[in-house]
C-alpha positions, 0 to 999 in steps of 0.5 A: 223666579228669585230668592231674597237670599244671596248665593242661594242656588235655584234648581227647578224641574218641569217634569213634576218631580220635587227638585233637590240638591242633586236633582233638576236643572240649575236655574240661570236664565229665564225659561222657555214653556211653549207646551203643558208643563209643570214647573217647580222650583227649590232654592239651595244654599249651603248652612242653611235650610231649603225653602220650600217647593214652588209649583206652576202649573201652564195649560195650552189647550192643543195639550189639552185638547189632543189629552182628551182624545185620546182617552 
């Protein structure tokens, strides 16, 4: 996850919720994703407009199969 704005902070969530300046984790290192996850991220910098929310979904076949088995 990157931003071209110097000293901007990136916050992210992995539960599908929208990150805000006070909600979500501060991005400081690569995120390990080992199961089906919806990753959302936003960059913040005081005095500037926030970026759009970027969303990436990662699907792992074993998780998808388990979901349909329990339906």
